[in-house]
C-alpha positions as CSV (number, residue, x, y, z in Angstrom):
1,M,138.5,79.6,83.2
2,E,135.3,77.8,84.1
3,P,131.9,79.5,83.6
4,G,131.4,80.4,87.3
5,A,134.8,82.2,87.4
6,F,134.0,84.1,84.2
7,Y,130.7,85.1,85.7
8,R,132.3,86.5,88.9
9,V,135.0,88.3,86.9
10,L,132.6,89.8,84.4
11,N,130.2,90.9,87.1
12,S,133.1,92.7,88.9
13,V,134.5,94.5,85.9
14,V,131.5,95.4,83.8
15,V,130.4,98.0,86.3
16,P,128.3,99.9,87.3
17,R,125.4,98.2,85.7
18,P,121.9,99.8,85.6
19,I,119.1,97.7,86.8
20,A,115.9,96.9,85.0
21,W,113.1,96.3,87.5
22,V,111.0,94.1,85.3
23,C,107.3,93.5,86.0
24,T,105.5,90.8,84.2
25,R,102.3,88.8,84.6
26,S,101.9,85.0,84.1
27,T,99.1,83.5,82.1
28,A,97.6,82.5,85.4
29,G,97.5,86.2,86.4
30,V,100.3,86.1,88.9
31,L,102.5,89.2,88.9
32,N,106.3,88.9,88.9
33,L,108.7,91.7,89.8
34,A,112.4,91.1,89.5
35,P,115.7,93.1,89.1
36,H,117.9,92.4,86.1
37,S,121.3,94.1,85.9
38,F,122.3,92.9,82.4
39,Y,120.3,95.8,81.0
40,T,120.7,98.6,78.5
41,V,119.2,100.5,75.5
42,A,119.3,98.5,72.3
43,C,117.9,101.1,69.8
44,V,116.3,104.5,69.9
45,D,114.5,104.4,66.5
46,P,112.5,102.4,67.2
47,P,112.9,102.7,71.0
48,V,114.0,99.3,72.3
49,V,115.5,98.2,75.6
50,Q,117.0,94.9,76.5
51,F,117.6,92.8,79.6
52,T,119.1,89.4,79.9
53,S,117.6,86.5,81.8
54,V,120.4,84.3,83.1
55,G,118.7,81.0,83.0
56,R,115.0,80.7,82.6
57,K,113.5,83.2,85.0
58,D,109.9,84.0,85.5
59,S,110.4,87.4,83.8
60,L,111.4,85.6,80.6
61,T,108.7,83.0,80.7
62,N,106.0,85.6,81.3
63,A,107.2,88.1,78.7
64,E,107.3,85.3,76.1
65,Q,103.8,84.2,76.9
66,T,102.0,87.6,77.3
67,R,104.4,89.6,75.1
68,E,104.4,92.7,77.4
69,F,106.3,94.0,80.4
70,T,107.3,97.1,82.2
71,V,110.8,98.3,83.2
72,S,110.9,100.6,86.2
73,L,114.0,102.6,87.3
74,T,115.3,101.4,90.7
75,P,115.5,104.4,93.0
76,E,117.9,104.5,95.9
77,S,115.0,105.0,98.3
78,L,113.8,101.5,97.5
79,F,117.2,99.8,97.9
80,E,116.1,97.0,100.2
81,Q,112.9,96.3,98.3
82,V,114.8,96.1,95.0
83,N,117.2,93.6,96.5
84,A,114.3,91.6,98.1
85,T,112.5,91.2,94.8
86,G,115.5,89.2,93.7
87,T,114.6,86.4,96.1
88,D,114.0,83.1,94.4
89,F,110.3,83.0,95.2
90,P,108.3,80.2,93.5
91,P,106.4,81.3,90.3
92,D,103.1,81.5,92.1
93,H,104.3,84.2,94.5
94,D,103.9,87.9,93.9
95,E,107.2,89.6,94.8
96,A,105.6,93.1,95.0
97,E,103.1,91.9,97.5
98,H,105.8,90.1,99.6
99,T,108.1,93.2,99.7
100,G,105.5,96.0,100.0
101,V,106.3,97.5,96.6
102,R,103.3,99.5,95.4
103,L,102.3,98.9,91.8
104,E,100.0,101.1,89.7
105,P,98.2,100.5,86.4
106,S,100.2,101.3,83.2
107,D,98.8,103.6,80.5
108,V,99.3,101.4,77.5
109,V,100.2,97.8,78.4
110,G,98.3,95.5,80.7
111,V,101.2,94.9,83.2
112,P,101.5,97.4,86.1
113,R,104.5,99.5,86.9
114,V,106.2,100.5,90.1
115,A,104.3,103.5,91.5
116,E,107.3,105.0,93.4
117,S,109.7,104.6,90.6
118,P,110.4,108.1,89.0
119,V,110.5,106.5,85.5
120,S,108.9,103.5,84.0
121,L,109.0,102.1,80.5
122,E,106.0,100.2,79.1
123,C,107.1,97.6,76.6
124,V,105.8,95.1,74.2
125,L,108.0,92.1,73.3
126,Q,110.1,92.8,70.2
127,G,111.9,89.4,70.3
128,T,114.5,87.3,72.1
129,V,117.9,85.9,71.4
130,S,119.5,83.0,73.3
131,F,123.2,82.6,74.0
132,G,124.1,79.5,76.0
133,D,122.2,79.5,79.3
134,S,121.0,83.1,78.8
135,T,118.3,84.8,76.8
136,V,118.3,88.5,75.8
137,V,114.8,90.0,75.9
138,F,114.1,93.0,73.6
139,G,111.2,95.2,74.5
140,R,109.8,98.0,72.3
141,V,109.0,101.0,74.4
142,V,105.4,102.1,73.7
143,H,105.1,104.5,76.6
144,I,107.3,106.3,79.1
145,A,105.8,107.4,82.5
146,V,107.9,110.0,84.3
147,H,107.1,111.7,87.7
148,E,106.7,115.4,87.1
149,D,109.2,116.3,89.9
150,A,111.9,114.3,88.2
151,V,111.9,116.5,85.1
152,R,113.9,119.7,84.6
153,D,114.5,121.6,81.4
154,G,112.6,119.0,79.4
155,R,114.3,115.8,80.5
156,P,114.6,113.6,83.6
157,R,117.5,114.8,85.9
158,I,119.9,112.4,87.6
159,E,119.7,114.2,91.0
160,A,115.9,113.4,91.0
161,L,116.2,109.8,89.7
162,R,118.9,108.6,92.2
163,P,119.2,105.2,90.4
164,L,120.8,102.2,92.0
165,A,123.4,100.2,90.1
166,R,125.0,96.8,90.5
167,L,128.7,96.1,91.1
168,G,130.4,92.7,91.7
169,G,129.3,90.2,94.4
170,N,126.8,91.7,96.8
171,E,128.0,95.2,96.1
172,W,125.7,98.0,94.8
173,S,126.4,101.6,94.0
174,T,124.5,104.9,94.2
175,I,125.1,108.2,92.4
176,G,128.1,110.0,93.8
177,E,129.9,112.8,92.1
178,V,128.4,113.8,88.8
179,K,130.7,115.2,86.1
180,E,129.5,117.0,83.0
181,I,131.7,117.5,79.9
182,R,130.8,118.4,76.3
183,R,131.8,116.1,73.5
184,I,134.5,117.7,71.3
185,P,133.3,118.3,67.7
186,Y,136.0,117.5,65.1
187,R,135.7,121.0,63.7
188,D,136.8,122.4,67.1
189,W,139.6,119.8,67.3
190,S,140.9,120.8,63.9
191,A,140.7,124.5,64.6
192,D,142.5,124.3,67.9
193,P,145.7,122.1,67.9
194,G,146.0,122.9,71.6
195,I,143.1,120.5,72.5
196,G,145.1,117.4,71.6
197,E,148.3,118.8,73.0
198,R,146.7,119.4,76.4
199,L,145.3,115.8,76.4
200,R,148.7,114.4,75.5
201,G,150.3,116.3,78.3
202,G,152.1,118.8,76.0
């Protein structure tokens, strides 16, 4: 299978993918805001997140040069703006300015964050790893900014975050039905043979 076909298949089956709305600043002082859907948590101690730049994007170049960036959650309410910041603007263009996305100063790093995002992670560059035409960017989280109304019982709640996610092609997804289930401790499994029997259809 040729690379383009692999890309289309992987994009369609590794779903849904959370989106890192990455804000960086060039050495010339130009801000860049771009969505990256190859994104996840890399470690929690220390707290590290990662996103992948497929090809050499401005996000990668700026993060390498200034060694800091922010990652903002992409809320459903900013669907069109998130998509528009993925436009292939030249490096000397500010995507936030073009798309009307309001930025605000960060608390720790020098790069701003998306003001209307309910959660933003302020990061310093931990390192990069390249694979073929792509580079994985690791950012150590040095501060988390959370809107007060997005928190309940001590943690951000999904119904307040309303994050967007990427699917295959031009498809996106939003939060639909949310299911909650407790992980089964082995001691409970051992004490109750009926747990396994029910799962096996017995």
